[in-house]
C-alpha positions in Angstrom: 19.6 -64.5 -0.7 19.6 -65.7 2.9 17.6 -64.2 5.8 19.4 -61.4 7.6 21.1 -62.1 10.8 21.5 -59.4 13.4 23.5 -61.3 16.0 26.9 -61.1 14.3 26.8 -64.9 13.6 25.5 -66.6 10.5 25.7 -65.2 7.0 28.0 -62.2 6.4 26.0 -59.0 6.1 27.2 -57.2 3.0 26.3 -53.8 1.4 26.8 -53.3 -2.4 28.6 -50.0 -3.1 28.1 -49.1 -6.8 25.2 -50.5 -8.8 26.5 -50.1 -12.3 27.2 -52.7 -15.0 29.7 -54.9 -13.2 27.5 -55.0 -10.0 24.3 -55.8 -11.8 25.8 -58.5 -14.1 28.2 -60.0 -11.6 28.4 -59.0 -7.9 24.7 -58.6 -7.1 23.7 -61.9 -8.7 26.5 -63.7 -6.8 25.5 -62.1 -3.5 21.9 -63.3 -4.2 23.0 -66.9 -4.9 25.4 -67.2 -2.0 24.4 -69.0 1.2 27.3 -67.4 3.0 26.1 -63.8 2.8 23.0 -61.6 3.0 22.6 -58.3 1.2 21.5 -55.6 3.6 21.3 -52.8 1.0 22.9 -50.9 -1.9 24.7 -47.6 -2.1 25.0 -45.4 -5.3 25.0 -41.7 -6.0 23.0 -42.3 -9.2 19.4 -42.6 -8.2 18.4 -44.7 -11.2 21.1 -47.3 -10.5 20.5 -47.6 -6.8 16.7 -47.7 -7.1 16.8 -50.4 -9.8 19.1 -52.6 -7.7 17.1 -52.0 -4.5 13.9 -53.0 -6.4 15.5 -56.1 -7.9 16.7 -57.5 -4.6 14.2 -56.1 -2.2 16.7 -54.1 -0.1 17.1 -50.5 1.0 19.0 -48.0 -1.1 21.2 -45.3 0.2 23.6 -42.6 -1.1 26.3 -43.2 1.5 27.7 -45.9 3.8 26.5 -44.6 7.1 23.0 -46.1 7.0 24.4 -49.4 5.8 26.7 -49.6 8.8 23.7 -48.7 11.1 21.8 -51.5 9.4 24.5 -54.0 10.5 26.7 -54.3 7.4 30.0 -56.0 8.2 31.4 -55.9 4.7 31.2 -54.0 1.5 31.5 -55.0 -2.2 32.9 -51.9 -3.9 32.2 -51.9 -7.6 32.8 -48.4 -9.0 35.2 -46.9 -11.6 38.8 -47.4 -10.5 39.5 -43.7 -10.1 36.7 -43.5 -7.5 37.4 -46.9 -5.8 40.2 -45.8 -3.4 38.1 -43.1 -1.7 35.2 -45.5 -1.2 37.3 -48.4 -0.1 39.0 -46.1 2.5 35.6 -44.9 3.7 34.5 -48.5 4.1 37.7 -49.4 6.0 37.2 -46.3 8.3 33.7 -47.5 8.9 35.0 -50.9 10.2 34.0 -52.9 7.1 35.9 -55.6 5.3 35.9 -55.0 1.5 35.8 -56.9 -1.8 36.9 -54.2 -4.2 36.5 -54.6 -8.0 39.7 -54.5 -10.0 41.8 -52.5 -10.6 41.9 -51.1 -7.1 43.0 -47.7 -8.4 44.4 -46.0 -11.4 47.7 -45.0 -9.8 50.1 -46.6 -7.3 50.0 -43.8 -4.7 46.2 -44.3 -4.2 46.5 -48.0 -4.2 49.3 -47.9 -1.5 47.0 -45.7 0.7 44.4 -48.5 0.5 46.9 -51.2 1.2 48.4 -49.3 4.2 45.0 -48.4 5.6 43.8 -52.0 5.4 46.9 -53.3 7.2 46.7 -50.6 9.9 43.1 -51.3 10.6 43.3 -55.1 10.4 40.6 -55.2 7.8 40.2 -57.8 5.0 40.5 -56.2 1.6 40.2 -58.5 -1.4 40.7 -57.3 -5.0 38.3 -58.6 -7.6 40.5 -60.7 -9.8 37.7 -63.1 -10.3 39.1 -64.8 -13.3 41.9 -66.5 -11.5 39.2 -68.5 -9.6 38.1 -70.2 -12.9 38.6 -74.0 -12.8 40.4 -73.7 -16.1 43.0 -71.3 -14.7 43.3 -73.5 -11.7 44.0 -76.4 -14.0 46.8 -74.5 -15.8 48.4 -73.7 -12.4 48.2 -77.4 -11.4 49.9 -78.4 -14.7 52.6 -75.9 -14.1 53.1 -77.0 -10.5 53.3 -80.6 -11.6 56.0 -79.9 -14.1 53.9 -81.0 -17.1 54.5 -77.8 -19.1 58.1 -77.2 -18.0 60.2 -74.1 -17.7 60.8 -71.5 -19.0 57.2 -70.9 -20.1 56.0 -68.5 -22.8 52.5 -67.0 -22.2 50.3 -65.4 -24.9 47.3 -63.7 -23.4 44.7 -61.5 -25.1 41.7 -59.6 -23.9 39.2 -58.0 -26.3 36.0 -56.4 -25.0 33.8 -53.3 -25.0 32.6 -53.5 -28.7 32.3 -50.0 -30.1 28.8 -48.8 -31.0 28.6 -45.0 -31.4 24.8 -45.2 -30.9 25.2 -46.6 -27.4 26.1 -43.3 -25.8 25.9 -44.7 -22.3 28.4 -47.4 -22.9 30.6 -45.1 -25.0 30.6 -42.5 -22.2 31.5 -45.1 -19.6 34.5 -46.5 -21.6 35.6 -43.0 -22.5 35.8 -42.2 -18.8 38.0 -45.3 -18.2 40.3 -44.3 -21.2 40.6 -40.7 -19.8 42.4 -42.2 -16.8 44.6 -44.6 -18.7 44.9 -47.0 -21.6 42.7 -50.0 -22.0 45.4 -52.2 -20.5 45.1 -50.4 -17.1 41.6 -51.8 -16.7 41.2 -54.9 -18.9 44.9 -55.9 -18.6 44.7 -56.0 -14.8 43.3 -59.5 -15.3 46.1 -60.5 -17.6 48.7 -59.2 -15.2 47.1 -61.2 -12.4 47.0 -64.3 -14.4 50.7 -64.0 -14.9 51.4 -63.3 -11.3 49.4 -66.3 -10.3 50.8 -68.7 -12.9 54.5 -67.6 -13.0 54.9 -66.9 -9.3 57.6 -64.5 -10.5 58.3 -60.8 -10.7 58.4 -58.8 -14.0 61.9 -57.5 -14.8 61.5 -55.9 -18.2 58.5 -54.4 -20.1 58.2 -53.2 -23.7 54.8 -51.9 -24.9 53.1 -50.0 -27.7 49.6 -48.7 -28.0 47.3 -46.8 -30.4 44.1 -44.9 -30.4 42.2 -46.4 -33.4 40.1 -43.2 -33.5 41.3 -39.7 -32.6 38.1 -39.1 -30.5 39.1 -41.8 -28.0 40.4 -40.4 -24.7 43.2 -43.0 -24.4 45.0 -45.9 -26.2 42.2 -48.5 -26.9 44.7 -51.1 -28.2 47.8 -52.1 -26.2 50.5 -54.7 -26.9 53.1 -55.6 -24.3 56.1 -57.9 -24.0 57.1 -58.8 -20.4 60.2 -60.7 -19.2 60.1 -62.4 -15.8 62.8 -63.0 -13.2 62.4 -66.8 -13.6 63.0 -66.8 -17.3 59.4 -66.8 -18.3 58.1 -64.4 -21.0 54.7 -63.1 -21.9 53.0 -61.3 -24.8 49.8 -59.5 -24.0 47.2 -57.8 -26.1 44.2 -55.7 -24.9 41.7 -54.2 -27.3 38.6 -52.1 -26.7 36.3 -50.1 -28.9 36.5 -52.1 -32.2 33.5 -53.1 -34.3 33.7 -56.6 -33.0 35.7 -58.4 -30.3 37.9 -61.3 -31.5 38.5 -64.2 -29.2 41.5 -63.5 -26.9 44.2 -66.1 -26.8 45.3 -67.9 -23.6 48.3 -70.1 -24.4 51.2 -71.4 -22.4 54.2 -73.0 -24.2 56.8 -75.0 -22.4 59.5 -77.5 -23.2 57.4 -80.4 -21.9 53.8 -79.3 -22.8 51.4 -76.8 -24.3 48.3 -75.6 -22.4 45.4 -73.8 -24.1 42.5 -72.2 -22.4 39.4 -71.6 -24.5 37.1 -69.3 -22.5 34.1 -69.3 -24.9 34.2 -73.1 -25.1 35.0 -73.4 -21.4 37.7 -75.9 -21.9 41.4 -76.1 -20.9 43.6 -78.6 -22.8 47.2 -79.8 -22.0 49.2 -81.6 -24.7 52.5 -83.3 -23.7 54.8 -85.8 -25.5 56.3 -88.8 -23.7 60.0 -89.7 -24.1 58.8 -92.4 -26.6 57.1 -89.8 -28.8 53.5 -90.6 -27.6 51.2 -87.5 -27.5 49.0 -87.3 -24.4 46.1 -84.9 -23.8 44.4 -83.9 -20.6 41.2 -81.8 -20.8 39.3 -79.9 -18.1 35.7 -78.6 -18.8 33.0 -76.9 -16.8 29.4 -76.2 -17.8 28.3 -73.1 -15.8 28.8 -69.7 -17.4 32.3 -68.4 -16.8 31.3 -65.2 -15.0 28.8 -67.0 -12.7 31.4 -69.6 -11.7 34.2 -67.0 -11.1 32.0 -64.5 -9.2 30.6 -67.2 -7.0 34.1 -68.7 -6.2 35.5 -65.2 -5.6 32.7 -64.3 -3.1 33.0 -67.6 -1.3 36.7 -67.0 -0.8 36.0 -63.5 0.5 33.4 -64.7 3.0 35.7 -67.4 4.2 38.6 -64.9 4.6 36.3 -62.6 6.6 35.2 -65.5 8.8 38.7 -66.8 9.5 40.6 -63.4 9.2 42.9 -65.0 6.7 44.8 -63.0 4.0 42.8 -63.2 0.7 44.6 -64.9 -2.2 43.9 -61.7 -4.2 44.9 -59.3 -1.5 45.9 -55.6 -1.8 49.4 -56.9 -2.4 48.1 -58.7 -5.5 46.3 -55.5 -6.5 49.5 -53.5 -6.2 51.5 -56.0 -8.2 49.0 -55.9 -11.0 48.9 -52.1 -11.0 52.7 -51.9 -11.0 52.8 -53.8 -14.2 50.0 -51.7 -15.6 51.9 -48.5 -14.7 55.1 -50.0 -16.4 53.1 -50.8 -19.6 51.6 -47.3 -19.6 55.1 -45.7 -19.2 56.6 -47.9 -21.9 54.0 -47.2 -24.5 53.7 -43.5 -23.8 57.4 -42.7 -23.4 58.7 -45.1 -26.0 61.0 -46.7 -23.5 61.9 -50.2 -22.1 60.9 -50.2 -18.4 63.4 -52.3 -16.3 62.7 -53.2 -12.6 
């Protein structure tokens, strides 16, 4: 972590809002590693969370944003449950701060639009935390698509399995149950999948069919969701999201096209493209990176945010991207709960 600067030049002065799991495992370590920012303090209403974070990083802890602004914060990282995020993001915007908000930016479109409109009206940078699209492997897949090496139409198969169920871990169970009380697992975990597709296809969804189940009656929402999505450019996608199972299988990330097949193996940190020449020769291109996935993605995401704040450029993962992801999440939820096909 760099030395604080009070002149307005130098590293971006950031306050961390929310000191729970995603902050302690992702955002705070990235803030500490980055030469582009300095952490001025942390905010959380839970004393245990804020005090632990403050002690770990040697910064003040507060229960609200006011003292952070007085301490010279120019930006905030908001990492709180999505049903709370809109109010805190709006408070940060009102305080004159730019914001990096963890995904999803809300649990409903109305709240997300309020954030989007407020950021536009105030001229503030608000970036949504779709960190995974910053992975070098996802960037490689986009390059292969742009270069025509996969071809069109493309068929995507994406899976996200996380949050292993352990009834004895009451803290984790309570946290995930709170998420499920506000929507199915897709609304949260599937936000990344929706953003992958928006980034890779560059197209708008036109038709959604989904189904979901609660694998145990005690769960507050559908912990497994499967969705089929058709896109305006002819691409198609099948997505699966699963939480709260005894173990978490490896999620698929596959792109099939008439010219090539791309596979992303997140645990092995390798992306592979296989194509066949006109003479029948198979060719393979491979991209690897060695750093842990989360470290790489959080660092690249934060660097992008700091640069957007510095230049006042629209973030790649702007509130518009957040809205697009949430629209697909809302369509998936409607389809699985109403038993309908949602058509744009």
